[in-house]
ZAFIRO-502948 format. One record per residue: x, y, z of N, C-alpha, C in turn; residue in one letter. Coordinates in steps of 0.1 Angstrom, whole numbers, plus 5000, padded with zeros to 4 digits. Layout:
BEGIN
XYZXYZXYZA;...
This chain:
BEGIN
170781147157171681217170171981337169X;172381467173173281557170174181547180X;175781567181176581577191177081697182X;177581737198178281887204179981847197X;179781967189181682007187181482147192X;182582127200182882267202183782357193X;183582507195184682567189186182557193X;187082597179188682597181188682697196X;188082787196187882847210187882797224X;186782737220186482627231187682527236X;187582447223189182337229189982387231X;190782487226191882607229191982597245X;190582677251190282707260190782597275X;190082447267189682367276191182287273X;191782277266193182227265194282297275X;193682467276194882487285194482527298X;193082487297192682437313193382307322X;192782217309193782107317194982107322X;195382187311197482207309197682187326X;196782317330196682357341196382307353X;195282237351194482197365195782037368X;196181977352197481897356198281937358X;198482007353200082047363199982147379X;198682167381198882187394198682057404X;197481937395197581807405199181777407X;200081767396201281697400202081787409X;201681897411202581987418202481957434X;200881947434199981937449200481787451X;200481697442200781537447202281557451X;202681647445205081617446205081657458X;204381787465204581877475204181767489X;202881697484202481597497203281507498X;203881437486204481327488205981377494X;206381497491207981537495208081577511X;206481647513206081617529205881517538X;205681407529204881297538206681217541X;207581217528208781157532209581237542X;209381337543210281487553209381437567X;208281397563207881357579208281237587X;208181157574208580957581210380977585X;210881097576212581077579212281137591X;211581267594211581287604211181177618X;210181127620210281007627210980917627X;211680917621212980767616214180837623X;214180987624215181017628215281067645X;213881087651213781117659213480997671X;212680867667212980757668214380697676X;215180727662217180667662217580827675X;217380887678217780957687217280947702X;216280877702215380847713215880727719X;216280607713216580447715218080467718X;219080577709220280577716220480637726X;219880747731220080797741219380667754X;218280577750217880487763218980427764X;219780357750220680247751221480267758X;222280407757223580427764223080427779X;221580507782221880487795221480377803X;220680287798220780117797222180067796X;223180097792224780027792225380057804X;224980237808225480307819224880207832X;223380167834222980127842223479917845X;224079897832224279727833225679787829X;226579827836227979797833228879727837X;228479687850228979587860228479477853X;227379407847226779277846227879247834X;227779097840228979047834227878927822X;227178917823226578757812225078817817X;224778747811222678777807222178667817X;222878587826222178527834222278637850X;222978747849222778847861221778937862X;220878917846219878997845219079037852X;218278927854217178907860217278967872X;218178987885218179037895218379217887X;219779227878219879347878218779437874X;217979387863216879507860215779497872X;215179427880214879497891215079577898X;216479577898216979717906217079807901X;216579817893216779947884215279997875X;214379887880213179887877212580077874X;213080147887212680247890213380327881X;214280327880215780377866215380427852X;214580267850213680197836212880327830X;211780347843210580427844211180537843X;211480617850211980707851212780767837X;213580697827214280727818213180737807X;212280667806210980597797210080707794X;209780807809208980907809210180997810X;210981027810211981147802211881177783X;212281057779212081037767210781017762X;209881007769208380957763208280887753X;208880767760208780657752208580517759X;208080387755208380297763208980207762X;209480197772210880087769210979937775X;211479867768210979717773212179627773X;212679587780213579517783213279287786X;214279307773214179127772215279057773X;215378957775216278837776216678827765X;218578787760218478707748217878597746X;216978527752216078417747214678467741X;214978617745213578677734212178677747X;212478647758211578697770211878747774X;210378857787210578967788210778927800X;211879117801212279087817211879257825X;211279327819211279467824210879557815X;209279637818208679697811208779807816X;208179967811208180097818206880107818X;205880017810203980017809203679857808X;204279777811203479667816202779627833X;201679617835201379577848201879397850X;202279417860203379317864202079147869X;200879247873199779137876199079067869X;199179157855198679077842199378947842X;198678787839199278677842199978687825X;198978787814199878747803201378837800X;201378867811202578987809203778887806X;203878747814205578727812205178627803X;204378607791204178527779204678637769X;204678737769205178887763206778797755X;206778837741207878777739208878817725X;209578837720210178897708210178757697X;209278827686208678737677210378677670X;210278547667211478467664212378547650X;211778567641212178657627213178767634X;212478837644213778997648214278917655X;214378807667215178747673216578667666X;215878597656217678497649217978677641X;217378757636218478867628219078927639X;218378947648219779007664220978927663X;220278767665221678717665222978697656X;222378697646223078647633223378777637X;222978917628223578997628224279097642X;224179077650224379197661223779327660X;222979357651222879527647221279547646X;220679677650219579707654218679667647X;217279607648216579577637215179657638X;214579707631213179777631211879707626X;211079687638209879607626208779747626X;208279747612206879847608205879747608X;204979787623203879657621202579777616X;202679887613201479937602201980107603X;200980157599201680297596201980427604X;201280387616201480447623202480407637X;202580267633203280217649204780137643X;206180177645207080137647207880067660X;208679957657208879917670210679887668X;211679917682213179867675213679777687X;214479717679215079637690216679627688X;217179687700218879707700219279617710X;220579557708221679477723221979607732X;221879517740222679567756223979527757X;225179557758226279457761226779507775X;227579367782227879407793228679407797X;229779457806230979447813231979467803X;232179357794233279357785232879427771X;232079487773231579557759231379477748X;231779327748231579297736230379147736X;229979117751229079027750227679077751X;226279077744225379117746224479047758X;223879107768223379077781221879037781X;221179197772219979187767219579277754X;218379227752217679337745216579487746X;217279577742216179647744215379667733X;213379697738212279727729211879867729X;211379977719210780087718210180107711X;208780037714208180097704207580277703X;207280277694206780417687205980447681X;204780567684202980577678203780737676X;203780697658203380797652202680937655X;201580857655199880977654200081047672X;200880977679200981067693201681197692X;202881197682203681317673202681427679X;203281547678202381697674203481727663X;204481617654205181697645203481697630X;203081597635201881667620201281767623X;201081847634200181947636200482057625X;201582077625202282177615201682147598X;201482047592201682017582200082057577X;199181997585197482007581197282177576X;197782277587197782377580198782457568X;199382377567199982427552199282367542X;198982237541198182177530196682267530X;196282287537194982367538195082537528X;196382567536197082687527197382657513X;197882557510198182527500196782527491X;195982437495195082417487194382517481X;194182637492193382777491194382867480X;195382817478196482907473195982847456X;195582707454195282627445194382667438X;193482697444192282737440192282847434X;192882957440192983157435193683067422X;194682997421195582997406194782937398X;194082827403193182817387192382877387X;191582937394190783077391191583207381X;192783227391193183317380193683227362X;194183127366194683107356193383057343X;192383047348191383027337190983167333X;191483267340190583377333191483367323X;192983397327193883397314193983327304X;193583217303193083077296192083177289X;191083187295189783237288190083337274X;191283427289191483607270192383557265X;193283467266194183397253193883327244X;192683227247191683157240190983227228X;190883367237189783467231190983567218X;191883647223193283697218193783577205X;193983437211194783337199193283347188X;192483357188190683297176190783427172X;190683567182190283717171190983677162X;192183647154191983697138191183537132X;191083447138190383327128188883377129X;188483477140187183457135186583577128X;187883667128187883817116187383727106X;188983647101188583597090187583497083X;186883447091185283367093184483447090X;184583527096183383687092183483737079X;184483757075184683787061184683687051X;184983547053184683477042183583457039X;182383437052181083407054180383567040X;181383637040180583797033181383757019X;182283657015183283667002181883636989X;182183666978180683716968181683696955X;181683646950181983636934181683756925X;180383836931179683956922179984066932X;180584076936180984186946182484216950X;182884326951184584336954184984286969X;185784236974185984196985187284226991X;186684307002188184377009188984287015X;189884377017191184217021191784297037X;191784187043192184207056193884247061X;193684327072194484407075195484347090X;196284287091196684237106198284257110X;198684307122199984367123200984237128X;201684227122202684047127202984007115X;203783917119203983747107204083687117X;203283657124202783547131201983427119X;201383307127200983217119198983267115X;198183337118197383437120197683497109X;198983597107199083687100199483617086X;200183487089200383427070198783407063X;197783307077196483307072196183427067X;196183527070195683587066196083687054X;197483647048197683677039197283587024X;197383467030196883357021195383387014X;194183447027193183497028193083617019X;194083737016194383847007194683786992X;195383706991195883636983194483536971X;193583536981192883446974191683536972X;191483666980190483736969191083776961X;192483806961192883926946192483736935X;193083656940192783556926191383576928X;190483556937189083526931188383666922X;189083746927188783936914189183866907X;190083826901190683796888189983716885X;189883606889188583456878187683566878X;187183606887185883646886185783756875X;186483866869186783966859186683846848X;187883766849187783676834186183596833X;185783516847184383476836183483546838X;183483716836183083806836182883826819X;184083816816184683906805183483776796X;184283676798183883546789182383556791X;181783596800180283546801179683676791X;180383766790179783916786179883866771X;180783786765181783766754180483666743X;180683536756179383436751178083496751X;177383576762176383656760176183726745X;177183786743177283866730176783836717X;177283686719177983596705176083536708X;175283496720174183466722172983556714X;173283666716172583786718172883826704X;173883816697173883856681173083716673X;172783616675172683486671170883596672X;170583586684169283606684168483706677X;169683866680168983946672168883906658X;170183856650169583816644168283756637X;167883646643167383546646165883686637X;165583726651164383836654164483896646X;165383986637165584076628165184006611X;165283906610164883796598163283786599X;162983756606161283756608160483856602X;160783946604159984096604160584126592X;161884136586162684156574161384076557X;161583956563161283856553159183926547X;158383906557157783986551157384116545X;158784216549158984316546159184326531X;160384286529160784226517159184136506X;158684046507157184016502156584086501X;155784226506155384336502156184436494X;157284476494157684556483157284476473X;157684356470157984256462155984276449X;155784236459153884266457153484376452X;154184516464153584666452153884646440X;155184616441155984646427155084536415X;154784436418154484386408152684436402X;152284506415150484466423150284686416X;150984756419150684926420150784946406X;150185046397149985086386149785256393X;150485316386150085486391148885526385X;147985456371146685466373145085426380X;146085316386145385236394144185326408X;143085286405142085326414142285296428X;142785226431143185166443144585236448X;144985316443146585326446146985356462X;145685466464146085536478145685416489X;144685306482144285266498145685136497X;145985046486147284986489148485026492X;148685156487149685226497149885236511X;148685276516148185266530148585146532X;147885016526148084936535149384906534X;150384896523151784896524152684946537X;151785066537153185146550152385126560X;151485056565150584996574151384846583X;151484796572152284656571153784726575X;154384776572156184816571156284876583X;155384996588154885056599154984916615X;154584816613154284696623155584636621X;156184576609157584516611158584606615X;158684736613159684836620159284866634X;158084836638158384856655158384716664X;158484686653158784516654160684486660X;160984566651162584566652163084646666X;161884776668162384856674161984806687X;161184716692161084646706161984516709X;162584476697163984386694165384476699X;165184596696166184706695166384666711X;164884726715164584816728165284676739X;164684586737164784476748166784426745X;167084416735168184406735168984506744X;169184656738169684736748169784736766X;168584686768167984706780169184576789X;169084496784169984336785171284346787X;171384506776173284486775173284596785X;172584666791172884786805172684716820X;172484606820172384496833174084506837X;174884496833176084526845176184646850X;175484706847175884836856175084886868X;175084876878174484926888175084996902X;174085096904174385156914173585166930X;174185036936173685046947173685096959X;172285136967172285236975171285176983X;170985286995169985227004168685307000X;167385166997166185226991164985186997X;163985277001162685207007162385146990X;161885026996161084906992159884976985X;159485046993157785016993157685146986X;158685256984158985386976158685326960X;159585226958160185176943158485086941X;158485016949156884956942155885006938X;155785146950154385226946154485326933X;155885386926156285396918155585336909X;156285216908155885096895154685066896X;153785076901152285046905151685166899X;152185276902151485386895151285436878X;152185346875152485326858151185276852X;150485166856149785096854148585116863X;148385216868146485306877146085276864X;145985316853144885356846144685276832X;145385136838144985006825143684966826X;143284976814141684926812141684786817X;140384766824140184626826140884556835X;141784586844143184566855142484646866X;142784586875142684616889143784566897X;144684676901145784646906145884686920X;145684586935145884616946147484596953X;147584676963148684706970148284676986X;149484576989148884537004150684537009X;150584617018151584647031151284577045X;152484487044152084407057153284477068X;153884567063154984587074154784687082X;154884737093154284817104155684937105X;156484887102157685027097158284997085X;158785087078159485087067161084997067X;160984947052161684847050163084867044X;164084887042165084937037165884787029X;166284817018167184717008168284787005X;169184727001170484736994170084726980X;169984856970169884766960169484906947X;169684876934169384946922167684956920X;167485146916165785136925165885166906X;167085176894165885146883165585036878X;166784936883167184796877165784736886X;165584716899164184686907162884726903X;162684836898161784916886161884786879X;162684766869162684726857161984576861X;162284546871161884406877160184376876X;160084496885158184536890157784506881X;158384626870157484666857157184546848X;158184456850158184366838157484206840X;157284206858156284106862154784166863X;155084266866153184326864152884336849X;153684346835153084406825153184236821X;153884136824153483956820152283926827X;152084016844150683976850149383986837X;149484106837148484186825148484136812X;149584066807149184026793148783886796X;149183786809148483716810146783666811X;146383836818145283806814144183786803X;143183726799142683696789141483846791X;141383846774140383986776139284036778X;138583876781136983896782137083856798X;138083846804138383846822139083956828X;137884006838138384136846139384106856X;140884196848141984146857142384206874X;142584126882142984126892144284126897X;145384206901146784196902147084226914X;147784146924147684176939149084166940X;149784306947151184296950151184316965X;151784226974152284246987153984236989X;153684326999154984347008154784297019X;155984227024156084187039157384127041X;158084127056158884087064158783957071X;160383877064159883747078161383777079X;161883797094163683777097163783897092X;164983847087165983977074165883957063X;163983917058164083907047162783977041X;163384037029162284127027161284037015X;160384017013159483957004158284027000X;158184026985157384086973156583986968X;155383976968154683856962153183946952X;153683896935152983986926152183836921X;150783866923149783746920148883826907X;148383736899147683766891146583666888X;145583696881144083576876144483516867X;145883496860145483496844145083366846X;145783306828145683196825146883076835X;147583106837148983026844149783006834X;150882916835151682866828151882726825X;151882686816151582586812153182466821X;152682346820153282266832154882216818X;154082166806155882156801156682316798X;156782416804157582516799158082606816X;157482516826157682496841158982576843X;160182496832161682466841162382576828X;161782646820162282736806162082846808X;161182896819160583036818161783116824X;162883116832163783226833164883206824X;165083136808165583086800165483206794X;167283286789167183416779167083296767X;166183376755165683376744163983256747X;164383266756162883186757161583256760X;160683226751158983346756157283236747X;156783216753155883226749155183306741X;155383436741154583546728155183516714X;153983576711154183566694154883666687X;155383736700156283876696157583886708X;158583946712159383956716160983856716X;161283886726162883786723162883726738X;162383716743162383576756163383666765X;163783796768165083826773164383896794X;162683896788162283976801162783906816X;162283746816162283696828163983666833X;164383646825165983616822167083766830X;166183836826166783966833166684036844X;165083976847164783986862165183876870X;165683766864165683696875167483736878X;168683766865169683776867169683936880X;168684046879168684136890168584096903X;167484016905167483956915168583886924X;169283776917170283716921171483846927X;171783956918172484036916172184146927X;171184146933171184166949170784076958X;171383946960171483836968170483846972X;169383776963167683766965167783626954X;166783596957165983486952164483546944X;163983496934162583446932162383316923X;161083286929160683156921159083196922X;158083106915156583136913155782986912X;154383006911153682906915152882906904X;151982886901151482906888150082796890X;148682776882147882736883147082696867X;146882626858146482686848144782756848X;144282866839143382926845143082996855X;144082986867143683036875145183156880X;145783166873146783246877147883226883X;148983286883150483276888150683406896X;151683316907152083406914153683416917X;154783526916155583546914155983576929X;157083476935157883556951159483626953X;159483706953160583786949161383836968X;162583726970162783756984164283856987X;164583886991165484006995166184057007X;167484037006167884097022167784217028X;167284247040167084347043168284477046X;168384557044169284657051169284687063X;170484657072171084637083171884757084X;171184847100171785027103173084957109X;
């Protein structure tokens, strides 16, 4: 199963976007926590102020009370005042005895039988007795209850306990936070969209140089001159481009050395081959001259006939030497290429015209392309390729068989395909892997450079050549060359 691997640009974009989102989340969470703490502090302060006001008022009411035993009667006297005090401060006020029993409340129904059962929890009561300090009981997230002592006439003896329950949800302070949070979320969404766009353009800008290098590296070839890149700035991408330029300079130098080495090696091999090929006709030429020296007499009646046969033999061997020299010359010219934009149909047509008058051979040309097909190539070298393959096709057809050669031109995507098929004898299986090897030939004459030269030319054009063959039915050569795009 194939796994998706995002490009560097996508990874940079996702990383930047993730960092922005995390930053916004942290800032948002910090803001919410801050306002929550501020809100809690506000309620604590508000409750403390109200409690202080209530305690001061109650201390004034009970300023003449000497001890807690007098509280039962006194509290009833000030019941109306206590209720009024609770209304003014918008809180509930409960007064308990020092034993924790309810004495009076601004909010309780005295007809309720459970009213008198209300009392302060023992832990709170014990803390008040032991510390004589204000106690705060957090019932849940929205309810707080405070307990404070009220002192009697002497100011040192506690006579009662005042309790103020507080409900946070009933206070209007929270109403200002919700709109603020809504506005904050809207701003964060806009920031996220803006940051996403900025991250997108930044990721494109950062990887622009890398894409340029990638595109150039795809076209790097040892068989052509590679253009260096230009980059303004000495940043990391500039360093990478400098390394790329240094690499193609070294590649060109290595290619020149390799080409020189290959040429020297090829010349050595060619020298061996030429020497070998020249020796073949020289031997019969020498034997013919020696035989003529022994057999030819000036007064011999067959003098002219023998001289003619000798001349014919000599001319035949000289022609063989000439063919070898021509093959060698053609192969030696291979490095020189004049690339230009060509109509491949025109090149094929001119090549086929050279064989139109060949006896007992019919050449059929099929162009499957609806429009003209251009390639970047050397017309002379491509003519040599098609000429060599067609000539080999003609030579492979037995003289007693009516020859049919089909040349077909087609286009598959960005590839121009030329197929040359014949109905000759085919190629034996034991020599299939030697067809494109220099110096190899199945003919009694020739240097074996033809198809090696063909393969070299096709490869120089960025193409490929292959063949299919069947004994006594024929051979089909297929050439594929990239088309030229405007």
